[in-house]
MIKE-969597 format. One record per atom (N, C-alpha, C): residue number from 0; residue in one letter; atom name; x, y, z. Coordinates in nm, 3 decimals. Each point is the difference from the previous one (the first is absolute). Layout:
N
+------+-------+--------+---------+---------+---------+
| nuvo | marfi | drenfi |      px |      py |      pz |
+------+-------+--------+---------+---------+---------+
|  NUM |     A |     CA |       X |       Y |       Z |
...
+------+-------+--------+---------+---------+---------+
END
This chain:
72
+------+-------+--------+---------+---------+---------+
| nuvo | marfi | drenfi |      px |      py |      pz |
+------+-------+--------+---------+---------+---------+
|    0 |     M |      N |  -1.811 |  -1.541 |  -0.229 |
|    0 |     M |     CA |  -0.033 |   0.141 |  -0.011 |
|    0 |     M |      C |  -0.046 |   0.053 |   0.135 |
|    1 |     S |      N |   0.023 |   0.127 |   0.021 |
|    1 |     S |     CA |  -0.041 |   0.062 |   0.125 |
|    1 |     S |      C |  -0.137 |   0.065 |  -0.016 |
|    2 |     R |      N |  -0.056 |   0.042 |   0.109 |
|    2 |     R |     CA |  -0.127 |   0.072 |  -0.004 |
|    2 |     R |      C |   0.019 |   0.138 |  -0.060 |
|    3 |     K |      N |  -0.110 |   0.060 |  -0.035 |
|    3 |     K |     CA |   0.004 |   0.136 |  -0.054 |
|    3 |     K |      C |   0.060 |   0.094 |   0.104 |
|    4 |     G |      N |   0.096 |   0.081 |  -0.040 |
|    4 |     G |     CA |   0.064 |   0.094 |   0.091 |
|    4 |     G |      C |   0.125 |  -0.053 |   0.067 |
|    5 |     N |      N |   0.026 |  -0.130 |  -0.012 |
|    5 |     N |     CA |   0.122 |  -0.059 |   0.057 |
|    5 |     N |      C |   0.089 |  -0.045 |  -0.116 |
|    6 |     C |      N |   0.096 |   0.078 |  -0.032 |
|    6 |     C |     CA |   0.086 |  -0.030 |  -0.115 |
|    6 |     C |      C |   0.112 |  -0.094 |   0.044 |
|    7 |     L |      N |  -0.028 |  -0.128 |  -0.001 |
|    7 |     L |     CA |   0.100 |  -0.098 |   0.040 |
|    7 |     L |      C |   0.056 |  -0.077 |  -0.120 |
|    8 |     D |      N |  -0.045 |   0.033 |  -0.118 |
|    8 |     D |     CA |   0.051 |  -0.071 |  -0.117 |
|    8 |     D |      C |   0.122 |   0.073 |  -0.057 |
|    9 |     N |      N |   0.056 |  -0.051 |  -0.104 |
|    9 |     N |     CA |   0.124 |   0.053 |  -0.054 |
|    9 |     N |      C |  -0.022 |   0.078 |  -0.130 |
|   10 |     S |      N |  -0.104 |   0.081 |  -0.006 |
|   10 |     S |     CA |  -0.033 |   0.072 |  -0.123 |
|   10 |     S |      C |   0.108 |   0.101 |  -0.039 |
|   11 |     I |      N |   0.070 |   0.057 |   0.097 |
|   11 |     I |     CA |   0.105 |   0.097 |  -0.031 |
|   11 |     I |      C |   0.114 |  -0.067 |  -0.076 |
|   12 |     M |      N |   0.042 |  -0.115 |   0.048 |
|   12 |     M |     CA |   0.109 |  -0.071 |  -0.067 |
|   12 |     M |      C |  -0.046 |  -0.059 |  -0.133 |
|   13 |     E |      N |  -0.125 |  -0.045 |  -0.008 |
|   13 |     E |     CA |  -0.052 |  -0.050 |  -0.128 |
|   13 |     E |      C |   0.000 |   0.111 |  -0.103 |
|   14 |     N |      N |  -0.035 |   0.122 |   0.040 |
|   14 |     N |     CA |   0.003 |   0.113 |  -0.091 |
|   14 |     N |      C |   0.142 |   0.029 |  -0.046 |
|   15 |     F |      N |   0.096 |   0.001 |   0.094 |
|   15 |     F |     CA |   0.140 |   0.026 |  -0.036 |
|   15 |     F |      C |   0.051 |  -0.103 |  -0.100 |
|   16 |     F |      N |  -0.022 |  -0.129 |   0.028 |
|   16 |     F |     CA |   0.052 |  -0.103 |  -0.089 |
|   16 |     F |      C |  -0.072 |   0.001 |  -0.134 |
|   17 |     G |      N |  -0.128 |   0.038 |  -0.003 |
|   17 |     G |     CA |  -0.070 |   0.015 |  -0.127 |
|   17 |     G |      C |   0.062 |   0.110 |  -0.085 |
|   18 |     L |      N |   0.030 |   0.113 |   0.062 |
|   18 |     L |     CA |   0.066 |   0.110 |  -0.072 |
|   18 |     L |      C |   0.140 |  -0.040 |  -0.044 |
|   19 |     L |      N |   0.072 |  -0.067 |   0.089 |
|   19 |     L |     CA |   0.136 |  -0.045 |  -0.033 |
|   19 |     L |      C |   0.000 |  -0.089 |  -0.123 |
|   20 |     K |      N |  -0.092 |  -0.094 |  -0.004 |
|   20 |     K |     CA |  -0.005 |  -0.091 |  -0.115 |
|   20 |     K |      C |  -0.040 |   0.073 |  -0.128 |
|   21 |     S |      N |  -0.101 |   0.088 |   0.009 |
|   21 |     S |     CA |  -0.046 |   0.066 |  -0.123 |
|   21 |     S |      C |   0.096 |   0.108 |  -0.048 |
|   22 |     E |      N |   0.073 |   0.067 |   0.091 |
|   22 |     E |     CA |   0.089 |   0.108 |  -0.041 |
|   22 |     E |      C |   0.144 |  -0.043 |  -0.023 |
|   23 |     L |      N |   0.040 |  -0.115 |   0.053 |
|   23 |     L |     CA |   0.140 |  -0.042 |  -0.015 |
|   23 |     L |      C |   0.012 |  -0.137 |  -0.064 |
|   24 |     L |      N |  -0.059 |  -0.097 |   0.063 |
|   24 |     L |     CA |   0.025 |  -0.138 |  -0.040 |
|   24 |     L |      C |  -0.053 |  -0.033 |  -0.139 |
|   25 |     Y |      N |  -0.123 |   0.042 |  -0.032 |
|   25 |     Y |     CA |  -0.059 |  -0.036 |  -0.128 |
|   25 |     Y |      C |   0.051 |   0.085 |  -0.116 |
|   26 |     L |      N |   0.068 |   0.111 |   0.029 |
|   26 |     L |     CA |   0.045 |   0.090 |  -0.106 |
|   26 |     L |      C |   0.142 |  -0.027 |  -0.047 |
|   27 |     Q |      N |   0.076 |  -0.080 |   0.075 |
|   27 |     Q |     CA |   0.141 |  -0.020 |  -0.033 |
|   27 |     Q |      C |   0.036 |  -0.147 |  -0.002 |
|   28 |     K |      N |   0.104 |  -0.031 |  -0.076 |
|   28 |     K |     CA |   0.062 |  -0.132 |   0.004 |
|   28 |     K |      C |   0.135 |   0.017 |   0.067 |
|   29 |     F |      N |   0.027 |  -0.084 |   0.097 |
|   29 |     F |     CA |   0.124 |   0.010 |   0.075 |
|   29 |     F |      C |   0.096 |  -0.109 |  -0.043 |
|   30 |     E |      N |   0.126 |   0.037 |  -0.020 |
|   30 |     E |     CA |   0.102 |  -0.094 |  -0.043 |
|   30 |     E |      C |   0.052 |  -0.085 |   0.114 |
|   31 |     S |      N |  -0.004 |   0.055 |   0.122 |
|   31 |     S |     CA |   0.052 |  -0.074 |   0.115 |
|   31 |     S |      C |  -0.074 |   0.044 |   0.125 |
|   32 |     I |      N |   0.016 |  -0.076 |   0.105 |
|   32 |     I |     CA |  -0.063 |   0.034 |   0.127 |
|   32 |     I |      C |   0.062 |   0.127 |   0.058 |
|   33 |     E |      N |   0.129 |   0.024 |  -0.026 |
|   33 |     E |     CA |   0.066 |   0.121 |   0.047 |
|   33 |     E |      C |  -0.061 |   0.124 |  -0.065 |
|   34 |     E |      N |  -0.028 |  -0.009 |  -0.129 |
|   34 |     E |     CA |  -0.063 |   0.111 |  -0.070 |
|   34 |     E |      C |  -0.139 |   0.027 |   0.058 |
|   35 |     F |      N |  -0.074 |  -0.106 |   0.029 |
|   35 |     F |     CA |  -0.132 |   0.015 |   0.061 |
|   35 |     F |      C |   0.010 |   0.070 |   0.135 |
|   36 |     W |      N |   0.096 |  -0.041 |   0.084 |
|   36 |     W |     CA |   0.017 |   0.061 |   0.132 |
|   36 |     W |      C |   0.033 |   0.149 |  -0.011 |
|   37 |     M |      N |   0.084 |   0.037 |  -0.096 |
|   37 |     M |     CA |   0.034 |   0.141 |  -0.019 |
|   37 |     M |      C |  -0.124 |   0.081 |  -0.040 |
|   38 |     E |      N |  -0.079 |  -0.053 |  -0.093 |
|   38 |     E |     CA |  -0.121 |   0.068 |  -0.044 |
|   38 |     E |      C |  -0.103 |   0.005 |   0.112 |
|   39 |     L |      N |  -0.007 |  -0.104 |   0.082 |
|   39 |     L |     CA |  -0.091 |  -0.001 |   0.113 |
|   39 |     L |      C |   0.035 |   0.109 |   0.101 |
|   40 |     E |      N |   0.128 |   0.016 |   0.030 |
|   40 |     E |     CA |   0.044 |   0.106 |   0.091 |
|   40 |     E |      C |  -0.035 |   0.138 |  -0.055 |
|   41 |     K |      N |   0.017 |   0.019 |  -0.131 |
|   41 |     K |     CA |  -0.035 |   0.127 |  -0.063 |
|   41 |     K |      C |  -0.150 |   0.025 |   0.010 |
|   42 |     Y |      N |  -0.079 |  -0.106 |  -0.021 |
|   42 |     Y |     CA |  -0.146 |   0.014 |   0.006 |
|   42 |     Y |      C |  -0.046 |   0.035 |   0.141 |
|   43 |     I |      N |   0.056 |  -0.063 |   0.101 |
|   43 |     I |     CA |  -0.038 |   0.029 |   0.138 |
|   43 |     I |      C |   0.036 |   0.143 |   0.037 |
|   44 |     D |      N |   0.116 |   0.046 |  -0.047 |
|   44 |     D |     CA |   0.038 |   0.140 |   0.023 |
|   44 |     D |      C |  -0.100 |   0.093 |  -0.068 |
|   45 |     Y |      N |  -0.037 |  -0.029 |  -0.124 |
|   45 |     Y |     CA |  -0.100 |   0.079 |  -0.071 |
|   45 |     Y |      C |  -0.134 |  -0.002 |   0.074 |
|   46 |     Y |      N |  -0.041 |  -0.118 |   0.044 |
|   46 |     Y |     CA |  -0.130 |  -0.017 |   0.066 |
|   46 |     Y |      C |  -0.008 |   0.083 |   0.128 |
|   47 |     N |      N |   0.106 |   0.008 |   0.074 |
|   47 |     N |     CA |  -0.002 |   0.072 |   0.128 |
|   47 |     N |      C |   0.036 |   0.147 |  -0.011 |
|   48 |     N |      N |   0.088 |   0.037 |  -0.092 |
|   48 |     N |     CA |   0.056 |   0.135 |  -0.001 |
|   48 |     N |      C |  -0.045 |   0.089 |  -0.116 |
|   49 |     K |      N |  -0.039 |  -0.056 |  -0.110 |
|   49 |     K |     CA |  -0.028 |   0.082 |  -0.118 |
|   49 |     K |      C |  -0.144 |  -0.008 |  -0.048 |
|   50 |     R |      N |  -0.070 |  -0.106 |   0.032 |
|   50 |     R |     CA |  -0.136 |  -0.023 |  -0.048 |
|   50 |     R |      C |  -0.095 |   0.099 |   0.067 |
|   51 |     I |      N |  -0.068 |   0.081 |  -0.080 |
|   51 |     I |     CA |  -0.091 |   0.101 |   0.053 |
|   51 |     I |      C |  -0.142 |  -0.058 |   0.003 |
|   52 |     K |      N |  -0.066 |   0.018 |   0.114 |
|   52 |     K |     CA |  -0.136 |  -0.050 |   0.018 |
|   52 |     K |      C |  -0.094 |   0.117 |   0.026 |
|   53 |     A |      N |  -0.111 |   0.005 |  -0.073 |
|   53 |     A |     CA |  -0.100 |   0.105 |   0.023 |
|   53 |     A |      C |  -0.059 |  -0.013 |   0.140 |
|   54 |     K |      N |  -0.013 |  -0.123 |   0.047 |
|   54 |     K |     CA |  -0.056 |  -0.024 |   0.133 |
|   54 |     K |      C |   0.088 |   0.060 |   0.111 |
|   55 |     L |      N |   0.128 |   0.015 |  -0.028 |
|   55 |     L |     CA |   0.094 |   0.057 |   0.096 |
|   55 |     L |      C |   0.028 |   0.148 |  -0.030 |
|   56 |     K |      N |  -0.097 |   0.067 |  -0.059 |
|   56 |     K |     CA |   0.010 |   0.144 |  -0.031 |
|   56 |     K |      C |   0.112 |   0.032 |  -0.098 |
|   57 |     G |      N |   0.023 |  -0.089 |  -0.096 |
|   57 |     G |     CA |   0.101 |   0.024 |  -0.102 |
|   57 |     G |      C |   0.143 |  -0.021 |   0.044 |
|   58 |     L |      N |   0.019 |  -0.069 |   0.111 |
|   58 |     L |     CA |   0.135 |  -0.026 |   0.052 |
|   58 |     L |      C |   0.033 |  -0.148 |  -0.012 |
|   59 |     S |      N |   0.129 |  -0.030 |   0.008 |
|   59 |     S |     CA |   0.042 |  -0.140 |   0.007 |
|   59 |     S |      C |  -0.025 |  -0.049 |   0.142 |
|   60 |     P |      N |  -0.004 |  -0.131 |   0.023 |
|   60 |     P |     CA |  -0.024 |  -0.050 |   0.136 |
|   60 |     P |      C |   0.101 |   0.052 |   0.103 |
|   61 |     V |      N |   0.127 |   0.008 |  -0.035 |
|   61 |     V |     CA |   0.101 |   0.048 |   0.094 |
|   61 |     V |      C |  -0.021 |   0.149 |   0.029 |
|   62 |     Q |      N |  -0.025 |   0.079 |  -0.103 |
|   62 |     Q |     CA |  -0.023 |   0.143 |   0.020 |
|   62 |     Q |      C |  -0.123 |   0.024 |   0.087 |
|   63 |     Y |      N |  -0.105 |  -0.080 |  -0.021 |
|   63 |     Y |     CA |  -0.122 |   0.014 |   0.079 |
|   63 |     Y |      C |   0.026 |  -0.031 |   0.147 |
|   64 |     R |      N |   0.076 |  -0.107 |   0.027 |
|   64 |     R |     CA |   0.031 |  -0.036 |   0.139 |
|   64 |     R |      C |   0.083 |   0.108 |   0.067 |
|   65 |     I |      N |   0.097 |   0.056 |  -0.073 |
|   65 |     I |     CA |   0.083 |   0.108 |   0.057 |
|   65 |     I |      C |  -0.087 |   0.122 |   0.030 |
|   66 |     Q |      N |  -0.085 |   0.038 |  -0.094 |
|   66 |     Q |     CA |  -0.086 |   0.116 |   0.021 |
|   66 |     Q |      C |  -0.095 |  -0.024 |   0.117 |
|   67 |     S |      N |  -0.056 |  -0.119 |   0.009 |
|   67 |     S |     CA |  -0.092 |  -0.032 |   0.111 |
|   67 |     S |      C |   0.070 |   0.004 |   0.134 |
|   68 |     S |      N |   0.124 |  -0.046 |   0.005 |
|   68 |     S |     CA |   0.072 |   0.000 |   0.128 |
|   68 |     S |      C |   0.040 |   0.141 |   0.041 |
|   69 |     L |      N |   0.023 |   0.089 |  -0.095 |
|   69 |     L |     CA |   0.034 |   0.139 |   0.033 |
|   69 |     L |      C |  -0.120 |   0.076 |   0.055 |
|   70 |     V |      N |  -0.118 |  -0.034 |  -0.049 |
|   70 |     V |     CA |  -0.121 |   0.067 |   0.043 |
|   70 |     V |      C |  -0.038 |  -0.045 |   0.141 |
|   71 |     A |      N |   0.022 |  -0.128 |   0.029 |
|   71 |     A |     CA |  -0.043 |  -0.053 |   0.131 |
|   71 |     A |      C |   0.085 |   0.043 |   0.113 |
+------+-------+--------+---------+---------+---------+
END
């Protein structure tokens, strides 16, 4: 672990994989690895482009980054 104020751990990825497991993996049964890969691609697209976060002012992560880059 790092000192307070130095974020050197992997909490961002731990959060993503926790959400991935609870929202995709535990809710479905997959017939094949190909089906899992297709659903995983759909989930990643949803996570980046469609998922609305209150912390990001009601925008998806991609929309927020585009808006932030236009302002700067």
